[in-house]
N, C-alpha and C positions, 0 to 999 in steps of 0.2 A: 382340667385344662379346657379352655374354651377354644373351639375351632370354628372358623367361618367356612362353611361349605358353599361352593358356588351354586346358585340356584339355576344356573343355565346360561346360555349365551343367546343374545338377541342378534339377528342377522338383518342388516339393512343393505339394500342395493344402492350404490352410489355410481350412477352412470353405468359403466360396464364392469365395475369392480365391486366386490363384496367385502364388507368390513364387519368384524364382529366386536362386540363390546361386552365385557364381563359384567354380570350383575353386581359385582363387588366394587367396580370402578365408580367413584363418586361423580355425579354430574357436575359440570361447571355451572357457576351461577348464570341465570338467564340475563341477557343483555337487552334492555329495551332500547330500540333505535328510533330514529326520527327521519322521515323523508318529507321535507317541505311542510312541516307542521303536523304530519300524520304519524302518530306513534305506532310502532309494530314490534313484535317479538316473534322469533321462530326457533324451532328446536324440536325436541321430542325424541332424541336418540337415547334410548335406554329408559328403563322404568323410572329412575330418579328424576330425570329431566321431564318425562311425561307427567309425573306427579306434580312437579313444580309448575309446569305449564297449566295443568288442570286447576291448581290453586289460584291462578290469576285470570282464568278464563272469563270470569264475570266482568272484568275490567275492559274487555274488548267486544265489539259488536260484530266482528267478522272472524270466522275460523275457516281455514282452508286445510284440507288434508291431501297429501300426495302419496299415491301407492300404485303398484302394479296391479293389474286385474286379478292376478293370482293371490294377492294379499300382502306381499312384501311392501313395507314402507319405503319411500324414496326421499332423498335429500338433494339439495342443490338445484331445485327447480327455480327457474327465472319467473318472477311474478310481476305482471304489469296490470295496474288497475286504472281504468279511465272512468270519468264521470259521464253523465248523460250528454254533455256537450262535446265529449271526445277529448277532454283535457286529461293528461296524465296526472294522477294524484299520488301514485306510488309506483316505483320501478326499482326492484331489488332482486336478490337471490336469497331463497330460504335456506337457513342453516340446517333444517331438519324436515321431517315429514309433516309437522304441524306449524301453521302460520297464523298468527293473530294480528289484527289491525283494528284501530279505532277510527272509524270514518264518520263524517257528518251524515245525517239521514239523507237518503236519496237512492237513485238507481245507478248501478255500476256494471261495467263489463270487466271481467277478470280473465286474463290470459296467463296460463302457466305453460312454460316450455321446458321440456325434459327430453333427452335423447333425440334432439332435433325434431321433436314433434310438439306442436302447440295444441293445447286444449283451451277452449273459451267457454265461459259461463256467465250468465247475468245474475245479479243479486240485488235484492231490494234491502237496503239498510233502514230499519225502522228506528224511531226515537228511543225505543226500549227493546231489550232482548238481544239475542245473538243469531245471526244468519250463518249457515254452514254450507260450504261447497266441498265436494269431493272430486278430485281429478284422478283418473286412472289411465295408465299406459299399458300397452302390451310390449313384450320384449322384441 
């Protein structure tokens, strides 16, 4: 008889609530979205979804990760990306702790807001490769 044993639970902090996902729960398909011509995808809740996102990572030149300083991943961060001239090129909410976007080469200011606290970072997007930003919050 074949039994599927749970490999564990993964805990994510969503605002002030904690939600757990079983490793047996299949991840929903990733949904690529578009904001005024800028494709992006977000997620990474659970191992299956993180594996799916890792498989498409090379298609995106920006990766953003949201977490508590203690290490727990966060979801539902507001993401605002502005170009060097201050024009908003992307404004959305991330569905999970990982966020990918495909931006034209250039300099960008990225602001992520979570728990009423904003973090801002600058990123240079080059014609090739992927830039990564990590945003951390304290509770």
